[in-house]
LOVO-416206 format. One line per field, with one value per residue: x, y, z of N, C-alpha, C in turn; residue number from 0; chain; residue in one letter. Coordinates in steps of 0.1 Angstrom, whole numbers, plus 5000, padded with zeros to 4 digits. Layout:
REM LOVO-416206
nX: (X, ...)
nY: (Y, ...)
nZ: (Z, ...)
caX: (X, ...)
caY: (Y, ...)
caZ: (Z, ...)
cX: (X, ...)
cY: (Y, ...)
cZ: (Z, ...)
resi: (NUM, ...)
chain: (A, ...)
resn: (A, ...)
//
This chain:
REM LOVO-416206
nX: (7719, 7699, 7702, 7693, 7668, 7658, 7660, 7641, 7616, 7617, 7617, 7592, 7576, 7582, 7570, 7542, 7534, 7539, 7517, 7497, 7499, 7493, 7466, 7452, 7454, 7444, 7420, 7425, 7416, 7397, 7415, 7404, 7413, 7416, 7397, 7414, 7435, 7461, 7453, 7430, 7408, 7413, 7410, 7391, 7352, 7343, 7319, 7289, 7283, 7315, 7332, 7325, 7314, 7327, 7333, 7336, 7314, 7316, 7342, 7365, 7366, 7354, 7363, 7343, 7351, 7379, 7376, 7393, 7397, 7403, 7415, 7398, 7399, 7429, 7439, 7441, 7458, 7485, 7516, 7553, 7580, 7578, 7587, 7578, 7552, 7534, 7548, 7565, 7597, 7602, 7607, 7597, 7572, 7563, 7564, 7545, 7520, 7522, 7526, 7501, 7484, 7493, 7482, 7453, 7446, 7422, 7390, 7380, 7396, 7426, 7441, 7459, 7481, 7507, 7498, 7504, 7524, 7503, 7477, 7479, 7480, 7453, 7439, 7439, 7422, 7425, 7410, 7404, 7429, 7445, 7440, 7444, 7442, 7425, 7400, 7396, 7393, 7366, 7347, 7355, 7352, 7367, 7390, 7413, 7431, 7464, 7481, 7506, 7533, 7529, 7536, 7542, 7543, 7561, 7591, 7616, 7632, 7654, 7671, 7675, 7674, 7653, 7620, 7586, 7563, 7535, 7523, 7497, 7490, 7490, 7491, 7512, 7536, 7565, 7598, 7617, 7642, 7641, 7649, 7636, 7610, 7573, 7538, 7515, 7491, 7472, 7461, 7436, 7428, 7428, 7459)
nY: (3658, 3676, 3696, 3684, 3680, 3709, 3715, 3695, 3708, 3730, 3723, 3718, 3737, 3754, 3741, 3741, 3767, 3773, 3757, 3767, 3793, 3785, 3776, 3802, 3813, 3824, 3807, 3780, 3786, 3761, 3753, 3753, 3742, 3714, 3684, 3665, 3671, 3673, 3674, 3689, 3687, 3697, 3722, 3748, 3750, 3771, 3799, 3806, 3838, 3851, 3877, 3906, 3939, 3962, 3984, 4019, 4034, 4011, 4007, 3985, 3957, 3925, 3893, 3865, 3838, 3834, 3852, 3876, 3912, 3932, 3961, 3975, 3997, 3994, 4020, 4038, 4029, 4041, 4048, 4042, 4055, 4050, 4041, 4038, 4052, 4035, 4011, 3998, 3987, 3962, 3966, 3992, 3988, 3974, 4000, 4016, 4006, 4007, 4035, 4045, 4035, 4050, 4077, 4075, 4052, 4026, 4025, 4034, 4018, 4012, 3991, 3974, 3955, 3942, 3912, 3881, 3853, 3831, 3841, 3863, 3845, 3832, 3850, 3843, 3828, 3799, 3784, 3802, 3809, 3820, 3850, 3862, 3887, 3898, 3887, 3893, 3920, 3922, 3897, 3896, 3920, 3942, 3968, 3983, 3960, 3951, 3934, 3923, 3920, 3915, 3924, 3898, 3897, 3879, 3864, 3849, 3820, 3807, 3825, 3855, 3882, 3879, 3883, 3867, 3868, 3871, 3868, 3886, 3884, 3857, 3842, 3828, 3818, 3831, 3840, 3865, 3890, 3916, 3941, 3947, 3956, 3958, 3959, 3971, 3954, 3960, 3943, 3930, 3913, 3876, 3860)
nZ: (9216, 9226, 9204, 9184, 9192, 9193, 9167, 9151, 9163, 9150, 9127, 9124, 9130, 9111, 9094, 9096, 9096, 9070, 9058, 9069, 9058, 9034, 9031, 9034, 9005, 8972, 8956, 8925, 8895, 8874, 8847, 8817, 8796, 8766, 8770, 8769, 8777, 8800, 8834, 8829, 8844, 8872, 8901, 8906, 8894, 8876, 8883, 8868, 8863, 8864, 8866, 8886, 8885, 8910, 8938, 8940, 8919, 8903, 8896, 8900, 8897, 8908, 8913, 8911, 8915, 8927, 8949, 8946, 8940, 8915, 8897, 8875, 8853, 8838, 8827, 8848, 8868, 8884, 8876, 8884, 8871, 8844, 8813, 8785, 8792, 8797, 8811, 8834, 8850, 8875, 8906, 8904, 8901, 8922, 8939, 8928, 8934, 8964, 8963, 8952, 8973, 8993, 8988, 8976, 8971, 8951, 8942, 8968, 8984, 9003, 9003, 8984, 8966, 8947, 8925, 8935, 8913, 8907, 8914, 8897, 8868, 8873, 8859, 8831, 8805, 8799, 8779, 8762, 8748, 8731, 8730, 8756, 8763, 8749, 8756, 8784, 8781, 8769, 8778, 8804, 8816, 8817, 8811, 8789, 8790, 8784, 8756, 8766, 8786, 8825, 8855, 8884, 8919, 8928, 8932, 8914, 8923, 8915, 8906, 8924, 8909, 8890, 8881, 8883, 8854, 8835, 8803, 8787, 8760, 8752, 8773, 8781, 8808, 8825, 8838, 8845, 8837, 8864, 8859, 8836, 8816, 8825, 8830, 8855, 8874, 8898, 8927, 8955, 8984, 8993, 8995)
caX: (7705, 7692, 7705, 7685, 7652, 7652, 7660, 7627, 7608, 7621, 7611, 7577, 7569, 7583, 7558, 7529, 7534, 7538, 7504, 7485, 7495, 7488, 7453, 7449, 7456, 7434, 7416, 7433, 7404, 7398, 7423, 7397, 7423, 7408, 7395, 7425, 7450, 7464, 7448, 7422, 7398, 7417, 7409, 7375, 7346, 7337, 7308, 7282, 7291, 7329, 7334, 7312, 7320, 7323, 7338, 7328, 7312, 7321, 7353, 7372, 7362, 7352, 7365, 7338, 7358, 7393, 7377, 7401, 7395, 7411, 7417, 7389, 7407, 7445, 7441, 7438, 7469, 7496, 7531, 7562, 7595, 7570, 7603, 7569, 7539, 7528, 7552, 7578, 7603, 7594, 7604, 7588, 7557, 7557, 7564, 7538, 7513, 7525, 7521, 7485, 7474, 7494, 7475, 7437, 7443, 7416, 7376, 7379, 7405, 7439, 7450, 7457, 7494, 7509, 7497, 7513, 7519, 7494, 7468, 7477, 7479, 7442, 7433, 7441, 7415, 7436, 7398, 7406, 7445, 7452, 7442, 7437, 7441, 7409, 7391, 7392, 7387, 7352, 7340, 7356, 7346, 7378, 7392, 7429, 7442, 7473, 7485, 7520, 7536, 7523, 7543, 7535, 7553, 7569, 7607, 7623, 7639, 7670, 7680, 7664, 7671, 7644, 7606, 7577, 7556, 7518, 7519, 7482, 7490, 7494, 7488, 7525, 7542, 7581, 7603, 7622, 7650, 7635, 7651, 7630, 7595, 7564, 7527, 7510, 7475, 7472, 7451, 7438, 7421, 7433, 7471)
caY: (3653, 3689, 3701, 3673, 3683, 3720, 3711, 3688, 3716, 3742, 3720, 3713, 3751, 3762, 3730, 3747, 3780, 3776, 3749, 3777, 3801, 3781, 3777, 3816, 3817, 3821, 3795, 3785, 3779, 3754, 3759, 3758, 3734, 3709, 3678, 3655, 3679, 3668, 3681, 3698, 3688, 3704, 3736, 3748, 3751, 3790, 3805, 3813, 3851, 3852, 3890, 3915, 3951, 3964, 3993, 4034, 4035, 4001, 4010, 3975, 3943, 3914, 3878, 3853, 3825, 3835, 3863, 3886, 3924, 3937, 3972, 3975, 4005, 3998, 4029, 4047, 4025, 4048, 4038, 4049, 4052, 4047, 4042, 4043, 4059, 4024, 3996, 3996, 3981, 3953, 3976, 4006, 3982, 3975, 4012, 4026, 4002, 4011, 4051, 4044, 4032, 4066, 4087, 4076, 4036, 4026, 4022, 4036, 4008, 4014, 3977, 3969, 3948, 3929, 3898, 3868, 3848, 3824, 3850, 3864, 3837, 3830, 3856, 3840, 3819, 3787, 3777, 3810, 3813, 3830, 3860, 3865, 3908, 3905, 3881, 3900, 3932, 3919, 3889, 3899, 3936, 3947, 3981, 3987, 3953, 3954, 3924, 3925, 3912, 3920, 3921, 3893, 3899, 3864, 3863, 3834, 3815, 3801, 3840, 3861, 3893, 3878, 3880, 3862, 3873, 3866, 3875, 3883, 3881, 3847, 3832, 3823, 3827, 3829, 3845, 3877, 3904, 3928, 3957, 3947, 3966, 3950, 3966, 3968, 3955, 3962, 3933, 3932, 3902, 3866, 3864)
caZ: (9216, 9227, 9193, 9173, 9193, 9189, 9148, 9149, 9166, 9141, 9111, 9130, 9132, 9097, 9081, 9100, 9091, 9055, 9057, 9073, 9049, 9022, 9033, 9028, 8987, 8967, 8946, 8915, 8888, 8859, 8836, 8807, 8787, 8763, 8776, 8768, 8786, 8814, 8846, 8827, 8856, 8881, 8902, 8912, 8888, 8870, 8888, 8856, 8861, 8873, 8873, 8886, 8889, 8925, 8943, 8939, 8905, 8894, 8891, 8903, 8891, 8918, 8908, 8923, 8916, 8934, 8960, 8946, 8938, 8907, 8892, 8861, 8839, 8837, 8823, 8860, 8874, 8889, 8872, 8888, 8866, 8834, 8799, 8774, 8795, 8808, 8819, 8841, 8861, 8886, 8918, 8904, 8898, 8935, 8945, 8922, 8943, 8976, 8961, 8954, 8986, 9002, 8976, 8980, 8967, 8943, 8946, 8984, 8995, 9003, 9007, 8971, 8965, 8933, 8928, 8933, 8901, 8910, 8914, 8879, 8862, 8871, 8851, 8819, 8803, 8788, 8769, 8750, 8754, 8718, 8730, 8771, 8773, 8747, 8767, 8797, 8778, 8766, 8784, 8819, 8820, 8821, 8805, 8787, 8792, 8770, 8747, 8769, 8801, 8836, 8869, 8897, 8934, 8929, 8924, 8906, 8933, 8910, 8903, 8927, 8900, 8882, 8889, 8874, 8846, 8830, 8790, 8783, 8748, 8750, 8781, 8789, 8823, 8826, 8845, 8835, 8849, 8874, 8852, 8824, 8817, 8824, 8829, 8870, 8874, 8916, 8935, 8966, 8990, 8991, 8997)
cX: (7694, 7693, 7695, 7666, 7651, 7650, 7645, 7620, 7609, 7612, 7595, 7567, 7569, 7569, 7547, 7525, 7530, 7523, 7496, 7486, 7493, 7474, 7443, 7448, 7443, 7432, 7419, 7418, 7406, 7408, 7413, 7403, 7406, 7402, 7409, 7436, 7448, 7459, 7438, 7408, 7398, 7415, 7389, 7367, 7344, 7325, 7302, 7282, 7304, 7331, 7323, 7318, 7315, 7331, 7330, 7325, 7313, 7336, 7369, 7363, 7362, 7353, 7357, 7344, 7369, 7389, 7387, 7394, 7405, 7407, 7409, 7394, 7420, 7447, 7449, 7452, 7479, 7508, 7538, 7571, 7589, 7582, 7592, 7559, 7533, 7531, 7562, 7588, 7597, 7596, 7595, 7575, 7553, 7557, 7551, 7521, 7510, 7522, 7509, 7479, 7479, 7484, 7460, 7433, 7431, 7404, 7374, 7389, 7419, 7450, 7458, 7477, 7495, 7508, 7507, 7513, 7509, 7479, 7466, 7478, 7463, 7435, 7425, 7429, 7419, 7422, 7401, 7419, 7451, 7452, 7433, 7432, 7424, 7398, 7386, 7390, 7371, 7344, 7342, 7355, 7357, 7383, 7410, 7433, 7450, 7476, 7500, 7519, 7531, 7534, 7534, 7548, 7565, 7581, 7607, 7634, 7649, 7675, 7667, 7667, 7662, 7629, 7596, 7565, 7542, 7523, 7506, 7479, 7490, 7490, 7499, 7531, 7559, 7587, 7616, 7629, 7642, 7636, 7642, 7620, 7583, 7554, 7523, 7494, 7476, 7454, 7446, 7428, 7430, 7447, 7474)
cY: (3664, 3694, 3696, 3679, 3696, 3721, 3704, 3698, 3727, 3737, 3719, 3730, 3758, 3755, 3737, 3758, 3780, 3766, 3762, 3789, 3800, 3781, 3793, 3821, 3815, 3810, 3794, 3780, 3766, 3758, 3763, 3750, 3723, 3695, 3666, 3661, 3677, 3677, 3695, 3698, 3691, 3717, 3733, 3752, 3766, 3791, 3809, 3830, 3851, 3866, 3900, 3928, 3955, 3978, 4010, 4034, 4023, 4000, 4000, 3962, 3930, 3899, 3867, 3839, 3823, 3844, 3874, 3899, 3929, 3952, 3972, 3983, 4004, 4011, 4041, 4041, 4037, 4042, 4050, 4047, 4047, 4050, 4045, 4048, 4048, 4013, 4004, 3990, 3969, 3960, 3986, 4001, 3982, 3988, 4021, 4018, 4006, 4028, 4049, 4041, 4045, 4076, 4084, 4061, 4039, 4021, 4024, 4024, 4010, 4004, 3971, 3964, 3945, 3919, 3890, 3861, 3837, 3829, 3857, 3861, 3828, 3837, 3851, 3825, 3811, 3782, 3792, 3819, 3824, 3841, 3864, 3882, 3907, 3901, 3887, 3916, 3935, 3908, 3890, 3914, 3946, 3961, 3984, 3975, 3951, 3938, 3924, 3917, 3921, 3915, 3914, 3898, 3890, 3869, 3849, 3830, 3811, 3817, 3852, 3880, 3892, 3876, 3874, 3870, 3870, 3874, 3872, 3885, 3869, 3833, 3828, 3828, 3826, 3841, 3859, 3886, 3913, 3941, 3963, 3958, 3955, 3960, 3959, 3966, 3951, 3951, 3936, 3920, 3891, 3870, 3851)
cZ: (9219, 9215, 9185, 9177, 9191, 9171, 9145, 9153, 9158, 9128, 9113, 9126, 9116, 9091, 9082, 9098, 9076, 9055, 9058, 9063, 9035, 9018, 9030, 9011, 8982, 8959, 8931, 8903, 8878, 8850, 8822, 8789, 8785, 8772, 8777, 8775, 8796, 8824, 8842, 8840, 8869, 8883, 8905, 8901, 8887, 8874, 8871, 8854, 8868, 8878, 8872, 8887, 8903, 8927, 8936, 8923, 8896, 8888, 8892, 8897, 8903, 8910, 8918, 8921, 8929, 8946, 8956, 8941, 8926, 8900, 8877, 8852, 8842, 8834, 8837, 8867, 8877, 8886, 8872, 8879, 8850, 8822, 8788, 8776, 8799, 8812, 8825, 8848, 8872, 8901, 8918, 8902, 8914, 8941, 8939, 8928, 8956, 8974, 8963, 8966, 8997, 8997, 8982, 8978, 8953, 8951, 8961, 8993, 8994, 9007, 8996, 8974, 8949, 8933, 8929, 8919, 8896, 8907, 8896, 8867, 8861, 8864, 8835, 8821, 8793, 8780, 8755, 8750, 8739, 8726, 8746, 8773, 8764, 8750, 8778, 8794, 8776, 8776, 8801, 8823, 8824, 8811, 8800, 8794, 8782, 8763, 8750, 8783, 8815, 8847, 8878, 8908, 8933, 8923, 8920, 8915, 8931, 8908, 8910, 8921, 8891, 8889, 8879, 8866, 8842, 8819, 8788, 8767, 8741, 8757, 8790, 8796, 8819, 8835, 8838, 8842, 8851, 8863, 8841, 8826, 8817, 8831, 8846, 8867, 8892, 8917, 8949, 8973, 8988, 8997, 8993)
resi: (0, 1, 2, 3, 4, 5, 6, 7, 8, 9, 10, 11, 12, 13, 14, 15, 16, 17, 18, 19, 20, 21, 22, 23, 24, 25, 26, 27, 28, 29, 30, 31, 32, 33, 34, 35, 36, 37, 38, 39, 40, 41, 42, 43, 44, 45, 46, 47, 48, 49, 50, 51, 52, 53, 54, 55, 56, 57, 58, 59, 60, 61, 62, 63, 64, 65, 66, 67, 68, 69, 70, 71, 72, 73, 74, 75, 76, 77, 78, 79, 80, 81, 82, 83, 84, 85, 86, 87, 88, 89, 90, 91, 92, 93, 94, 95, 96, 97, 98, 99, 100, 101, 102, 103, 104, 105, 106, 107, 108, 109, 110, 111, 112, 113, 114, 115, 116, 117, 118, 119, 120, 121, 122, 123, 124, 125, 126, 127, 128, 129, 130, 131, 132, 133, 134, 135, 136, 137, 138, 139, 140, 141, 142, 143, 144, 145, 146, 147, 148, 149, 150, 151, 152, 153, 154, 155, 156, 157, 158, 159, 160, 161, 162, 163, 164, 165, 166, 167, 168, 169, 170, 171, 172, 173, 174, 175, 176, 177, 178, 179, 180, 181, 182, 183, 184, 185, 186, 187, 188, 189, 190)
chain: (A, A, A, A, A, A, A, A, A, A, A, A, A, A, A, A, A, A, A, A, A, A, A, A, A, A, A, A, A, A, A, A, A, A, A, A, A, A, A, A, A, A, A, A, A, A, A, A, A, A, A, A, A, A, A, A, A, A, A, A, A, A, A, A, A, A, A, A, A, A, A, A, A, A, A, A, A, A, A, A, A, A, A, A, A, A, A, A, A, A, A, A, A, A, A, A, A, A, A, A, A, A, A, A, A, A, A, A, A, A, A, A, A, A, A, A, A, A, A, A, A, A, A, A, A, A, A, A, A, A, A, A, A, A, A, A, A, A, A, A, A, A, A, A, A, A, A, A, A, A, A, A, A, A, A, A, A, A, A, A, A, A, A, A, A, A, A, A, A, A, A, A, A, A, A, A, A, A, A, A, A, A, A, A, A, A, A, A, A, A, A)
resn: (M, R, N, I, S, K, I, I, L, S, M, F, L, L, T, S, A, A, L, S, S, A, A, N, Q, A, R, V, P, V, T, G, E, S, A, G, A, T, G, S, A, N, G, T, P, W, P, S, E, R, F, V, G, S, G, A, S, N, D, C, V, S, D, K, L, T, G, L, M, W, V, K, N, L, N, T, V, I, I, I, G, S, T, N, G, S, S, T, K, W, Q, N, A, L, D, S, V, K, K, A, N, A, D, R, G, Y, C, G, Y, T, D, W, R, L, P, N, I, N, E, L, K, S, L, V, N, Y, G, D, Y, A, L, P, Y, G, W, L, N, T, G, G, G, F, V, N, V, Q, A, S, K, Y, W, S, S, T, I, Y, A, P, N, T, N, D, A, W, L, V, H, F, D, G, G, H, V, N, A, H, A, K, Y, A, D, G, Y, V, W, P, V, R, G, G, R)
//
């Protein structure tokens, strides 16, 4: 009987911890899908001006919808272990953000991290899904977003040798082997 009480208490504490951490996550925006699509009315409505320049010399972009801050010019992101001059393996992506924080960070902040999959996916405008990178480079105020895949910090649970990526050439999301190449896009805030 004592063991059952301990198990119940442990389950309660784990559930409480999961719920409290969920409250600190970034809000997920309305997807921008057509009115007939399932889930198109879900999410938080976009503000009239979603992305605004912030940080020293507006070198970063604050997202008024999610409360997250992103590096504006992706050519300024430090990349460790780059095999083609701009993308890298998953562990190197994590290490790149850590190294940037140890050096000087970005925009005067040293608390950058690799975004989780929901945060990274929130940058895709599914109303303009054909070219998410193009929309971010023009309407989003970012510079040098590539038509390629970007790493998230989220590990793929069924196979921990994989991690989740967002493809900014079409907006799709998938898990891929951590040894594959992907781009790095640091974020701060949220969780």
